[in-house]
PDB file of N, CA, C and O in Angstrom:
ATOM      1  N   UNK A   1       9.717  -9.493  -5.050  1.00  0.00           N
ATOM      2  CA  UNK A   1      10.014  -8.454  -4.101  1.00  0.00           C
ATOM      3  C   UNK A   1       8.701  -7.897  -3.569  1.00  0.00           C
ATOM      4  O   UNK A   1       7.742  -7.739  -4.325  1.00  0.00           O
ATOM      5  N   UNK A   2       8.653  -7.601  -2.278  1.00  0.00           N
ATOM      6  CA  UNK A   2       7.470  -6.993  -1.683  1.00  0.00           C
ATOM      7  C   UNK A   2       7.765  -5.522  -1.445  1.00  0.00           C
ATOM      8  O   UNK A   2       8.789  -5.167  -0.862  1.00  0.00           O
ATOM      9  N   UNK A   3       6.857  -4.674  -1.903  1.00  0.00           N
ATOM     10  CA  UNK A   3       7.051  -3.235  -1.812  1.00  0.00           C
ATOM     11  C   UNK A   3       5.917  -2.580  -1.043  1.00  0.00           C
ATOM     12  O   UNK A   3       4.769  -3.020  -1.112  1.00  0.00           O
ATOM     13  N   UNK A   4       6.248  -1.522  -0.306  1.00  0.00           N
ATOM     14  CA  UNK A   4       5.262  -0.723   0.401  1.00  0.00           C
ATOM     15  C   UNK A   4       5.020   0.542  -0.404  1.00  0.00           C
ATOM     16  O   UNK A   4       5.955   1.278  -0.717  1.00  0.00           O
ATOM     17  N   UNK A   5       3.756   0.789  -0.739  1.00  0.00           N
ATOM     18  CA  UNK A   5       3.384   2.009  -1.450  1.00  0.00           C
ATOM     19  C   UNK A   5       2.496   2.824  -0.524  1.00  0.00           C
ATOM     20  O   UNK A   5       1.387   2.409  -0.188  1.00  0.00           O
ATOM     21  N   UNK A   6       2.988   3.982  -0.115  1.00  0.00           N
ATOM     22  CA  UNK A   6       2.169   4.876   0.707  1.00  0.00           C
ATOM     23  C   UNK A   6       1.347   5.743  -0.231  1.00  0.00           C
ATOM     24  O   UNK A   6       1.836   6.190  -1.268  1.00  0.00           O
ATOM     25  N   UNK A   7       0.097   5.976   0.139  1.00  0.00           N
ATOM     26  CA  UNK A   7      -0.785   6.735  -0.733  1.00  0.00           C
ATOM     27  C   UNK A   7      -1.237   5.938  -1.939  1.00  0.00           C
ATOM     28  O   UNK A   7      -1.603   6.513  -2.964  1.00  0.00           O
ATOM     29  N   UNK A   8      -1.215   4.635  -1.826  1.00  0.00           N
ATOM     30  CA  UNK A   8      -1.540   3.766  -2.951  1.00  0.00           C
ATOM     31  C   UNK A   8      -3.003   3.718  -3.325  1.00  0.00           C
ATOM     32  O   UNK A   8      -3.361   3.075  -4.312  1.00  0.00           O
ATOM     33  N   UNK A   9      -3.868   4.384  -2.561  1.00  0.00           N
ATOM     34  CA  UNK A   9      -5.289   4.433  -2.909  1.00  0.00           C
ATOM     35  C   UNK A   9      -5.643   5.739  -3.611  1.00  0.00           C
ATOM     36  O   UNK A   9      -6.804   5.969  -3.949  1.00  0.00           O
ATOM     37  N   UNK A  10      -4.656   6.584  -3.828  1.00  0.00           N
ATOM     38  CA  UNK A  10      -4.873   7.832  -4.543  1.00  0.00           C
ATOM     39  C   UNK A  10      -4.709   7.644  -6.041  1.00  0.00           C
ATOM     40  O   UNK A  10      -4.448   6.536  -6.512  1.00  0.00           O
ATOM     41  N   UNK A  11      -4.861   8.720  -6.781  1.00  0.00           N
ATOM     42  CA  UNK A  11      -4.825   8.653  -8.247  1.00  0.00           C
ATOM     43  C   UNK A  11      -3.476   8.137  -8.756  1.00  0.00           C
ATOM     44  O   UNK A  11      -3.427   7.138  -9.474  1.00  0.00           O
ATOM     45  N   UNK A  12      -2.403   8.799  -8.393  1.00  0.00           N
ATOM     46  CA  UNK A  12      -1.076   8.397  -8.870  1.00  0.00           C
ATOM     47  C   UNK A  12      -0.644   7.092  -8.223  1.00  0.00           C
ATOM     48  O   UNK A  12      -0.114   6.209  -8.896  1.00  0.00           O
ATOM     49  N   UNK A  13      -0.867   6.966  -6.926  1.00  0.00           N
ATOM     50  CA  UNK A  13      -0.467   5.760  -6.209  1.00  0.00           C
ATOM     51  C   UNK A  13      -1.123   4.510  -6.738  1.00  0.00           C
ATOM     52  O   UNK A  13      -0.482   3.463  -6.830  1.00  0.00           O
ATOM     53  N   UNK A  14      -2.397   4.602  -7.089  1.00  0.00           N
ATOM     54  CA  UNK A  14      -3.105   3.414  -7.588  1.00  0.00           C
ATOM     55  C   UNK A  14      -2.554   2.974  -8.952  1.00  0.00           C
ATOM     56  O   UNK A  14      -2.509   1.778  -9.239  1.00  0.00           O
ATOM     57  N   UNK A  15      -2.142   3.917  -9.784  1.00  0.00           N
ATOM     58  CA  UNK A  15      -1.515   3.549 -11.054  1.00  0.00           C
ATOM     59  C   UNK A  15      -0.168   2.872 -10.805  1.00  0.00           C
ATOM     60  O   UNK A  15       0.194   1.919 -11.495  1.00  0.00           O
ATOM     61  N   UNK A  16       0.564   3.372  -9.819  1.00  0.00           N
ATOM     62  CA  UNK A  16       1.859   2.774  -9.476  1.00  0.00           C
ATOM     63  C   UNK A  16       1.661   1.346  -8.960  1.00  0.00           C
ATOM     64  O   UNK A  16       2.398   0.436  -9.339  1.00  0.00           O
ATOM     65  N   UNK A  17       0.678   1.161  -8.109  1.00  0.00           N
ATOM     66  CA  UNK A  17       0.382  -0.173  -7.581  1.00  0.00           C
ATOM     67  C   UNK A  17       0.031  -1.119  -8.720  1.00  0.00           C
ATOM     68  O   UNK A  17       0.512  -2.252  -8.746  1.00  0.00           O
ATOM     69  N   UNK A  18      -0.794  -0.682  -9.658  1.00  0.00           N
ATOM     70  CA  UNK A  18      -1.159  -1.530 -10.801  1.00  0.00           C
ATOM     71  C   UNK A  18       0.077  -1.930 -11.604  1.00  0.00           C
ATOM     72  O   UNK A  18       0.210  -3.082 -12.017  1.00  0.00           O
ATOM     73  N   UNK A  19       0.968  -0.983 -11.821  1.00  0.00           N
ATOM     74  CA  UNK A  19       2.189  -1.280 -12.588  1.00  0.00           C
ATOM     75  C   UNK A  19       3.061  -2.287 -11.849  1.00  0.00           C
ATOM     76  O   UNK A  19       3.603  -3.205 -12.466  1.00  0.00           O
ATOM     77  N   UNK A  20       3.201  -2.129 -10.547  1.00  0.00           N
ATOM     78  CA  UNK A  20       4.032  -3.047  -9.756  1.00  0.00           C
ATOM     79  C   UNK A  20       3.423  -4.443  -9.717  1.00  0.00           C
ATOM     80  O   UNK A  20       4.133  -5.438  -9.859  1.00  0.00           O
ATOM     81  N   UNK A  21       2.109  -4.515  -9.525  1.00  0.00           N
ATOM     82  CA  UNK A  21       1.426  -5.810  -9.500  1.00  0.00           C
ATOM     83  C   UNK A  21       1.559  -6.492 -10.860  1.00  0.00           C
ATOM     84  O   UNK A  21       1.805  -7.696 -10.931  1.00  0.00           O
ATOM     85  N   UNK A  22       1.397  -5.728 -11.931  1.00  0.00           N
ATOM     86  CA  UNK A  22       1.454  -6.334 -13.267  1.00  0.00           C
ATOM     87  C   UNK A  22       2.843  -6.861 -13.605  1.00  0.00           C
ATOM     88  O   UNK A  22       2.968  -7.757 -14.440  1.00  0.00           O
ATOM     89  N   UNK A  23       3.888  -6.330 -12.978  1.00  0.00           N
ATOM     90  CA  UNK A  23       5.228  -6.876 -13.234  1.00  0.00           C
ATOM     91  C   UNK A  23       5.595  -7.989 -12.256  1.00  0.00           C
ATOM     92  O   UNK A  23       6.699  -8.531 -12.307  1.00  0.00           O
ATOM     93  N   UNK A  24       4.657  -8.326 -11.362  1.00  0.00           N
ATOM     94  CA  UNK A  24       4.849  -9.483 -10.502  1.00  0.00           C
ATOM     95  C   UNK A  24       5.317  -9.197  -9.091  1.00  0.00           C
ATOM     96  O   UNK A  24       5.621 -10.125  -8.342  1.00  0.00           O
ATOM     97  N   UNK A  25       5.382  -7.922  -8.711  1.00  0.00           N
ATOM     98  CA  UNK A  25       5.807  -7.586  -7.344  1.00  0.00           C
ATOM     99  C   UNK A  25       4.666  -7.779  -6.357  1.00  0.00           C
ATOM    100  O   UNK A  25       3.498  -7.600  -6.702  1.00  0.00           O
ATOM    101  N   UNK A  26       5.007  -8.141  -5.141  1.00  0.00           N
ATOM    102  CA  UNK A  26       4.047  -8.139  -4.048  1.00  0.00           C
ATOM    103  C   UNK A  26       3.949  -6.711  -3.543  1.00  0.00           C
ATOM    104  O   UNK A  26       4.969  -6.045  -3.368  1.00  0.00           O
ATOM    105  N   UNK A  27       2.734  -6.234  -3.308  1.00  0.00           N
ATOM    106  CA  UNK A  27       2.552  -4.839  -2.919  1.00  0.00           C
ATOM    107  C   UNK A  27       1.701  -4.734  -1.666  1.00  0.00           C
ATOM    108  O   UNK A  27       0.653  -5.369  -1.549  1.00  0.00           O
ATOM    109  N   UNK A  28       2.173  -3.920  -0.735  1.00  0.00           N
ATOM    110  CA  UNK A  28       1.410  -3.545   0.451  1.00  0.00           C
ATOM    111  C   UNK A  28       1.101  -2.066   0.295  1.00  0.00           C
ATOM    112  O   UNK A  28       2.007  -1.261   0.081  1.00  0.00           O
ATOM    113  N   UNK A  29      -0.164  -1.706   0.400  1.00  0.00           N
ATOM    114  CA  UNK A  29      -0.592  -0.317   0.274  1.00  0.00           C
ATOM    115  C   UNK A  29      -0.966   0.213   1.653  1.00  0.00           C
ATOM    116  O   UNK A  29      -1.760  -0.388   2.375  1.00  0.00           O
ATOM    117  N   UNK A  30      -0.375   1.348   1.997  1.00  0.00           N
ATOM    118  CA  UNK A  30      -0.721   2.052   3.235  1.00  0.00           C
ATOM    119  C   UNK A  30      -1.346   3.380   2.841  1.00  0.00           C
ATOM    120  O   UNK A  30      -0.713   4.194   2.169  1.00  0.00           O
ATOM    121  N   UNK A  31      -2.580   3.597   3.256  1.00  0.00           N
ATOM    122  CA  UNK A  31      -3.269   4.839   2.912  1.00  0.00           C
ATOM    123  C   UNK A  31      -4.259   5.175   4.020  1.00  0.00           C
ATOM    124  O   UNK A  31      -4.901   4.285   4.578  1.00  0.00           O
ATOM    125  N   UNK A  32      -4.381   6.465   4.338  1.00  0.00           N
ATOM    126  CA  UNK A  32      -5.330   6.873   5.371  1.00  0.00           C
ATOM    127  C   UNK A  32      -6.712   7.196   4.799  1.00  0.00           C
ATOM    128  O   UNK A  32      -7.633   7.516   5.551  1.00  0.00           O
ATOM    129  N   UNK A  33      -6.860   7.115   3.496  1.00  0.00           N
ATOM    130  CA  UNK A  33      -8.120   7.314   2.771  1.00  0.00           C
ATOM    131  C   UNK A  33      -8.706   8.720   2.940  1.00  0.00           C
ATOM    132  O   UNK A  33      -9.907   8.908   2.745  1.00  0.00           O
ATOM    133  N   UNK A  34      -7.886   9.701   3.298  1.00  0.00           N
ATOM    134  CA  UNK A  34      -8.388  11.077   3.359  1.00  0.00           C
ATOM    135  C   UNK A  34      -8.666  11.617   1.959  1.00  0.00           C
ATOM    136  O   UNK A  34      -9.609  12.382   1.756  1.00  0.00           O
ATOM    137  N   UNK A  35      -7.839  11.214   0.997  1.00  0.00           N
ATOM    138  CA  UNK A  35      -8.047  11.639  -0.388  1.00  0.00           C
ATOM    139  C   UNK A  35      -8.155  10.448  -1.337  1.00  0.00           C
ATOM    140  O   UNK A  35      -8.625  10.592  -2.465  1.00  0.00           O
ATOM    141  N   UNK A  36      -7.727   9.289  -0.886  1.00  0.00           N
ATOM    142  CA  UNK A  36      -7.771   8.102  -1.724  1.00  0.00           C
ATOM    143  C   UNK A  36      -9.061   7.329  -1.540  1.00  0.00           C
ATOM    144  O   UNK A  36      -9.905   7.678  -0.714  1.00  0.00           O
ATOM    145  N   UNK A  37      -9.197   6.279  -2.322  1.00  0.00           N
ATOM    146  CA  UNK A  37     -10.393   5.438  -2.285  1.00  0.00           C
ATOM    147  C   UNK A  37      -9.957   3.985  -2.277  1.00  0.00           C
ATOM    148  O   UNK A  37      -9.192   3.550  -3.137  1.00  0.00           O
ATOM    149  N   UNK A  38     -10.447   3.245  -1.306  1.00  0.00           N
ATOM    150  CA  UNK A  38     -10.050   1.848  -1.173  1.00  0.00           C
ATOM    151  C   UNK A  38     -10.350   1.047  -2.437  1.00  0.00           C
ATOM    152  O   UNK A  38      -9.588   0.147  -2.793  1.00  0.00           O
ATOM    153  N   UNK A  39     -11.444   1.359  -3.115  1.00  0.00           N
ATOM    154  CA  UNK A  39     -11.797   0.602  -4.324  1.00  0.00           C
ATOM    155  C   UNK A  39     -10.848   0.884  -5.489  1.00  0.00           C
ATOM    156  O   UNK A  39     -10.931   0.216  -6.520  1.00  0.00           O
ATOM    157  N   UNK A  40      -9.945   1.861  -5.344  1.00  0.00           N
ATOM    158  CA  UNK A  40      -8.945   2.137  -6.385  1.00  0.00           C
ATOM    159  C   UNK A  40      -7.720   1.230  -6.250  1.00  0.00           C
ATOM    160  O   UNK A  40      -6.871   1.185  -7.140  1.00  0.00           O
ATOM    161  N   UNK A  41      -7.637   0.508  -5.128  1.00  0.00           N
ATOM    162  CA  UNK A  41      -6.475  -0.353  -4.866  1.00  0.00           C
ATOM    163  C   UNK A  41      -6.654  -1.688  -5.584  1.00  0.00           C
ATOM    164  O   UNK A  41      -7.703  -2.323  -5.483  1.00  0.00           O
ATOM    165  N   UNK A  42      -5.639  -2.096  -6.295  1.00  0.00           N
ATOM    166  CA  UNK A  42      -5.637  -3.371  -7.000  1.00  0.00           C
ATOM    167  C   UNK A  42      -5.945  -4.500  -6.010  1.00  0.00           C
ATOM    168  O   UNK A  42      -5.398  -4.529  -4.907  1.00  0.00           O
ATOM    169  N   UNK A  43      -6.816  -5.422  -6.403  1.00  0.00           N
ATOM    170  CA  UNK A  43      -7.223  -6.525  -5.523  1.00  0.00           C
ATOM    171  C   UNK A  43      -6.068  -7.446  -5.140  1.00  0.00           C
ATOM    172  O   UNK A  43      -6.140  -8.144  -4.129  1.00  0.00           O
ATOM    173  N   UNK A  44      -5.014  -7.451  -5.935  1.00  0.00           N
ATOM    174  CA  UNK A  44      -3.862  -8.296  -5.640  1.00  0.00           C
ATOM    175  C   UNK A  44      -2.930  -7.694  -4.598  1.00  0.00           C
ATOM    176  O   UNK A  44      -2.039  -8.375  -4.091  1.00  0.00           O
ATOM    177  N   UNK A  45      -3.130  -6.441  -4.283  1.00  0.00           N
ATOM    178  CA  UNK A  45      -2.296  -5.766  -3.283  1.00  0.00           C
ATOM    179  C   UNK A  45      -2.935  -5.910  -1.908  1.00  0.00           C
ATOM    180  O   UNK A  45      -4.158  -5.958  -1.776  1.00  0.00           O
ATOM    181  N   UNK A  46      -2.094  -5.976  -0.898  1.00  0.00           N
ATOM    182  CA  UNK A  46      -2.580  -5.983   0.481  1.00  0.00           C
ATOM    183  C   UNK A  46      -2.830  -4.539   0.893  1.00  0.00           C
ATOM    184  O   UNK A  46      -1.955  -3.691   0.719  1.00  0.00           O
ATOM    185  N   UNK A  47      -4.007  -4.243   1.434  1.00  0.00           N
ATOM    186  CA  UNK A  47      -4.353  -2.878   1.825  1.00  0.00           C
ATOM    187  C   UNK A  47      -4.363  -2.734   3.338  1.00  0.00           C
ATOM    188  O   UNK A  47      -4.934  -3.561   4.049  1.00  0.00           O
ATOM    189  N   UNK A  48      -3.724  -1.673   3.821  1.00  0.00           N
ATOM    190  CA  UNK A  48      -3.740  -1.340   5.240  1.00  0.00           C
ATOM    191  C   UNK A  48      -4.177   0.110   5.366  1.00  0.00           C
ATOM    192  O   UNK A  48      -3.549   1.008   4.806  1.00  0.00           O
ATOM    193  N   UNK A  49      -5.257   0.331   6.107  1.00  0.00           N
ATOM    194  CA  UNK A  49      -5.690   1.703   6.348  1.00  0.00           C
ATOM    195  C   UNK A  49      -4.924   2.245   7.548  1.00  0.00           C
ATOM    196  O   UNK A  49      -5.018   1.716   8.655  1.00  0.00           O
ATOM    197  N   UNK A  50      -4.175   3.296   7.310  1.00  0.00           N
ATOM    198  CA  UNK A  50      -3.385   3.893   8.372  1.00  0.00           C
ATOM    199  C   UNK A  50      -2.616   5.085   7.845  1.00  0.00           C
ATOM    200  O   UNK A  50      -2.636   5.383   6.651  1.00  0.00           O
ATOM    201  N   UNK A  51      -1.939   5.758   8.752  1.00  0.00           N
ATOM    202  CA  UNK A  51      -1.217   6.973   8.399  1.00  0.00           C
ATOM    203  C   UNK A  51       0.285   6.746   8.477  1.00  0.00           C
ATOM    204  O   UNK A  51       0.769   6.072   9.387  1.00  0.00           O
ATOM    205  N   UNK A  52       1.010   7.300   7.537  1.00  0.00           N
ATOM    206  CA  UNK A  52       2.463   7.159   7.479  1.00  0.00           C
ATOM    207  C   UNK A  52       3.137   7.753   8.717  1.00  0.00           C
ATOM    208  O   UNK A  52       4.260   7.374   9.049  1.00  0.00           O
ATOM    209  N   UNK A  53       2.472   8.668   9.391  1.00  0.00           N
ATOM    210  CA  UNK A  53       3.061   9.293  10.575  1.00  0.00           C
ATOM    211  C   UNK A  53       2.834   8.486  11.853  1.00  0.00           C
ATOM    212  O   UNK A  53       3.322   8.869  12.917  1.00  0.00           O
ATOM    213  N   UNK A  54       2.106   7.383  11.763  1.00  0.00           N
ATOM    214  CA  UNK A  54       1.827   6.532  12.924  1.00  0.00           C
ATOM    215  C   UNK A  54       2.923   5.479  13.059  1.00  0.00           C
ATOM    216  O   UNK A  54       2.968   4.509  12.303  1.00  0.00           O
ATOM    217  N   UNK A  55       3.797   5.688  14.025  1.00  0.00           N
ATOM    218  CA  UNK A  55       4.932   4.772  14.224  1.00  0.00           C
ATOM    219  C   UNK A  55       4.486   3.349  14.523  1.00  0.00           C
ATOM    220  O   UNK A  55       5.154   2.398  14.116  1.00  0.00           O
ATOM    221  N   UNK A  56       3.374   3.186  15.222  1.00  0.00           N
ATOM    222  CA  UNK A  56       2.883   1.839  15.542  1.00  0.00           C
ATOM    223  C   UNK A  56       2.459   1.087  14.288  1.00  0.00           C
ATOM    224  O   UNK A  56       2.725  -0.108  14.160  1.00  0.00           O
ATOM    225  N   UNK A  57       1.809   1.771  13.373  1.00  0.00           N
ATOM    226  CA  UNK A  57       1.387   1.141  12.125  1.00  0.00           C
ATOM    227  C   UNK A  57       2.612   0.716  11.314  1.00  0.00           C
ATOM    228  O   UNK A  57       2.678  -0.411  10.824  1.00  0.00           O
ATOM    229  N   UNK A  58       3.571   1.613  11.177  1.00  0.00           N
ATOM    230  CA  UNK A  58       4.788   1.294  10.418  1.00  0.00           C
ATOM    231  C   UNK A  58       5.559   0.150  11.057  1.00  0.00           C
ATOM    232  O   UNK A  58       6.024  -0.756  10.365  1.00  0.00           O
ATOM    233  N   UNK A  59       5.694   0.191  12.373  1.00  0.00           N
ATOM    234  CA  UNK A  59       6.410  -0.869  13.083  1.00  0.00           C
ATOM    235  C   UNK A  59       5.737  -2.221  12.844  1.00  0.00           C
ATOM    236  O   UNK A  59       6.411  -3.227  12.623  1.00  0.00           O
ATOM    237  N   UNK A  60       4.417  -2.234  12.889  1.00  0.00           N
ATOM    238  CA  UNK A  60       3.662  -3.460  12.648  1.00  0.00           C
ATOM    239  C   UNK A  60       3.870  -3.969  11.224  1.00  0.00           C
ATOM    240  O   UNK A  60       4.074  -5.163  11.008  1.00  0.00           O
ATOM    241  N   UNK A  61       3.817  -3.065  10.268  1.00  0.00           N
ATOM    242  CA  UNK A  61       3.995  -3.454   8.864  1.00  0.00           C
ATOM    243  C   UNK A  61       5.359  -4.108   8.663  1.00  0.00           C
ATOM    244  O   UNK A  61       5.456  -5.175   8.057  1.00  0.00           O
ATOM    245  N   UNK A  62       6.393  -3.477   9.164  1.00  0.00           N
ATOM    246  CA  UNK A  62       7.751  -3.995   8.924  1.00  0.00           C
ATOM    247  C   UNK A  62       8.070  -5.238   9.759  1.00  0.00           C
ATOM    248  O   UNK A  62       8.816  -6.106   9.304  1.00  0.00           O
ATOM    249  N   UNK A  63       7.525  -5.337  10.959  1.00  0.00           N
ATOM    250  CA  UNK A  63       7.836  -6.513  11.788  1.00  0.00           C
ATOM    251  C   UNK A  63       7.097  -7.767  11.300  1.00  0.00           C
ATOM    252  O   UNK A  63       7.597  -8.880  11.460  1.00  0.00           O
ATOM    253  N   UNK A  64       5.918  -7.591  10.712  1.00  0.00           N
ATOM    254  CA  UNK A  64       5.125  -8.733  10.250  1.00  0.00           C
ATOM    255  C   UNK A  64       5.513  -9.200   8.852  1.00  0.00           C
ATOM    256  O   UNK A  64       5.129 -10.294   8.439  1.00  0.00           O
ATOM    257  N   UNK A  65       6.270  -8.383   8.118  1.00  0.00           N
ATOM    258  CA  UNK A  65       6.602  -8.708   6.738  1.00  0.00           C
ATOM    259  C   UNK A  65       8.107  -8.603   6.537  1.00  0.00           C
ATOM    260  O   UNK A  65       8.606  -7.608   6.011  1.00  0.00           O
ATOM    261  N   UNK A  66       8.812  -9.619   6.951  1.00  0.00           N
ATOM    262  CA  UNK A  66      10.279  -9.629   6.835  1.00  0.00           C
ATOM    263  C   UNK A  66      10.678 -10.425   5.611  1.00  0.00           C
ATOM    264  O   UNK A  66      11.083 -11.582   5.724  1.00  0.00           O
ATOM    265  N   UNK A  67      10.566  -9.815   4.443  1.00  0.00           N
ATOM    266  CA  UNK A  67      10.928 -10.484   3.190  1.00  0.00           C
ATOM    267  C   UNK A  67      12.105  -9.804   2.567  1.00  0.00           C
ATOM    268  O   UNK A  67      12.565 -10.218   1.503  1.00  0.00           O
TER     269      UNK A  67
END
């Protein structure tokens, strides 16, 4: 299963991403990096820098990943 984690570069989000990756899920992380850090994102997750309030970013994420 492929999952989208918003805020996945933050403290709590990065732990969630690690847990999902370790159980075998595909993970896409969306974070604007205002409080998060890109280096906190698991290397196995796909990282997208952007904001959850940006409709164009969300539309792109969902249209390109139809799983």
